[in-house]
C-alpha positions in Angstrom: 7.3 -8.0 15.9 7.0 -10.3 12.9 4.2 -9.4 10.6 2.4 -12.8 11.0 2.4 -12.5 14.8 1.3 -8.9 14.7 -1.6 -9.7 12.4 -2.7 -12.5 14.8 -2.9 -9.9 17.6 -4.7 -7.4 15.3 -7.5 -9.8 14.3 -8.0 -11.1 17.8 -9.7 -7.8 18.6 -12.6 -6.6 16.4 -12.0 -2.9 17.0 -8.3 -3.2 16.2 -9.0 -5.4 13.2 -11.5 -2.8 11.9 -8.8 -0.1 12.3 -6.3 -2.3 10.4 -8.8 -2.8 7.5 -9.5 0.9 7.5 -5.7 1.6 7.5 -5.3 -0.7 4.5 -8.2 1.0 2.8 -6.6 4.4 3.4 -3.3 3.2 1.9 -5.1 1.8 -1.2 -7.0 5.1 -1.6 -3.8 7.1 -1.2 -2.2 5.0 -3.8 -5.0 5.5 -6.3 -4.9 9.2 -5.7 -1.1 9.2 -6.3 -1.5 7.4 -9.6 -4.1 9.9 -10.7 -1.9 12.8 -9.6 1.0 11.5 -11.8 -1.1 11.3 -15.0 0.0 13.3 -18.0 -2.7 15.9 -19.0 -3.3 14.0 -22.3 -1.0 10.9 -22.5 -2.9 8.7 -20.1 -2.6 5.0 -20.8 -5.3 2.3 -20.4 -3.1 0.6 -17.7 -2.9 3.7 -15.6 -6.7 4.2 -15.7 -7.2 0.5 -14.9 -4.7 0.6 -12.1 -6.1 3.7 -10.4 -9.7 2.3 -10.7 -8.7 -1.0 -9.2 -6.8 0.7 -6.3 -9.9 2.8 -5.6 -12.0 -0.4 -5.7 -9.6 -2.1 -3.2 -10.1 0.8 -0.8 -13.9 0.4 -1.1 -13.7 -3.4 -0.8 -11.6 -3.2 2.4 -13.9 -0.6 3.9 -16.9 -2.9 3.2 -15.0 -5.8 4.9 -15.2 -3.9 8.2 -19.0 -4.5 8.3 -18.3 -8.3 8.6 -16.8 -7.7 12.1 -18.5 -4.6 13.4 -21.6 -2.6 12.4 -20.6 0.9 13.5 -16.9 1.6 13.2 -14.4 3.5 11.1 -16.7 5.8 9.2 -13.8 7.7 7.6 -10.0 8.1 7.6 -9.7 10.4 10.6 -6.8 9.6 12.9 -8.8 7.8 15.5 -10.0 5.3 12.9 -6.4 4.4 11.7 -3.6 2.4 13.2 -0.4 4.4 13.7 -2.0 7.3 11.9 1.1 9.5 11.6 3.3 6.8 10.2 0.4 5.6 7.9 -0.1 9.1 6.4 3.7 9.6 5.9 4.5 6.2 4.4 3.5 6.7 0.8 4.2 10.4 0.8 7.8 9.9 2.0 8.3 7.1 -0.4 7.2 9.4 -3.2 9.5 12.2 -2.1 12.6 10.0 -1.5 12.0 8.2 -4.9 11.8 11.5 -6.7 15.1 12.7 -5.1 16.8 9.4 -6.1 15.6 9.6 -9.7 16.6 13.3 -10.0 20.1 12.4 -8.9 20.5 9.4 -11.2 18.4 10.0 -14.3 18.3 13.1 -16.6 14.5 13.7 -16.7 12.2 16.5 -17.5 9.5 17.5 -14.9 6.9 15.4 -16.8 9.3 12.4 -17.2 10.1 12.6 -13.5 6.4 12.5 -12.5 5.9 9.4 -14.7 9.1 7.7 -13.5 8.0 8.3 -9.9 4.6 6.7 -10.7 6.4 3.7 -12.2 8.9 3.1 -9.4 6.7 4.0 -6.4 3.9 1.9 -7.7 6.3 -1.0 -8.4 7.6 -0.9 -4.8 4.1 -0.8 -3.4 3.0 -3.7 -5.5 6.1 -5.8 -4.4 5.1 -5.0 -0.8 1.4 -5.9 -1.4 2.5 -9.2 -3.0 4.1 -10.0 0.4 1.6 -8.5 2.9 -1.8 -9.6 1.6 -0.9 -13.3 1.4 0.3 -13.3 5.0 -2.8 -11.5 6.1 -5.0 -14.0 4.2 -3.1 -16.9 5.9 -3.9 -15.5 9.3 -7.5 -14.8 8.3 -7.8 -18.4 7.1 -6.2 -19.8 10.2 -8.7 -18.2 12.5 -11.8 -18.7 10.2 -12.3 -15.0 9.8 -15.3 -13.8 7.7 -12.9 -11.2 6.2 -11.3 -12.2 2.9 -8.6 -10.5 0.7 -8.1 -13.2 -1.9 -9.5 -11.1 -4.7 -7.1 -8.3 -3.9 -4.1 -10.7 -3.9 -5.0 -11.8 -7.5 -5.3 -8.3 -8.8 -2.1 -7.1 -7.1 -0.2 -9.9 -8.8 -1.6 -8.6 -12.1 -0.6 -5.0 -11.2 3.0 -6.1 -10.4 3.3 -7.8 -13.9 1.9 -4.6 -15.5 4.4 -2.4 -13.6 7.3 -4.6 -14.7 6.1 -4.4 -18.3 6.0 -0.6 -18.1 9.4 -0.4 -16.5 10.9 -2.6 -19.2 9.7 0.0 -21.8 10.8 2.9 -19.7 14.5 2.0 -19.0 16.7 -0.9 -19.7 18.5 -0.5 -16.4 15.4 -0.1 -14.3 16.2 -3.1 -12.0 19.3 -1.3 -10.7 17.3 1.7 -9.7 14.4 -0.4 -8.4 16.8 -2.1 -6.0 17.5 1.3 -4.3 13.9 2.3 -4.2 12.9 -1.1 -2.8 15.4 -0.5 0.0 13.8 3.0 0.7 10.4 1.3 0.8 11.6 -1.5 3.1 12.9 1.1 5.6 9.6 3.0 5.6 7.6 -0.2 5.8 9.6 -1.4 8.9 9.0 2.0 10.5 5.3 1.7 9.8 5.0 -1.9 11.2 7.0 -0.9 14.3 4.6 2.0 14.9 1.6 -0.3 14.5 3.2 -2.9 16.8 3.8 -0.3 19.5 0.2 0.9 19.3 -1.3 -2.6 19.4 0.9 -3.6 22.3 0.0 -0.4 24.2 -3.7 -1.1 23.6 -3.3 -4.7 25.0 -1.9 -3.4 28.2 -4.5 -0.7 28.8 
């Protein structure tokens, strides 16, 4: 199912919409935790701190948006409060693992360098995805006059993408060649995730 059509179905039901917002919140929180986990013990840049802080804030912001559509739902990230919980939990983890394997095969890096490279390329791929997903979501929200808004996240994610490109330029001259492969890995995982959510939403519709 196309993302736009899927989102139309999601926001048509408050319970499903709440789970979707909670799922996005989980992803943002997982991303923030990944960024922090990749930090060097001492060589932590201002951009890394800013990025982790903003991803955490996005997770909080999305969680708060749930209150605009329901007063007592999705209190935490347990499976029953997420859409396609298994696929959701595996998405970023598998992207990280597959990216590390690719970078190990194609770049001569120390353990610390690999951790930093994975942070750069995984975060870049996620920001490219966010740059596509959030505007479509906002278009659907606007179309149906939803009280939920993600415009502020869109602006910050655009800034994050620019910052990741700047860091990748410094890291490796040929980064775009490697990024193409990692974007393909992410695209496959994203499609699996969307397919899992589509199946769950359609199943709920027919119950």
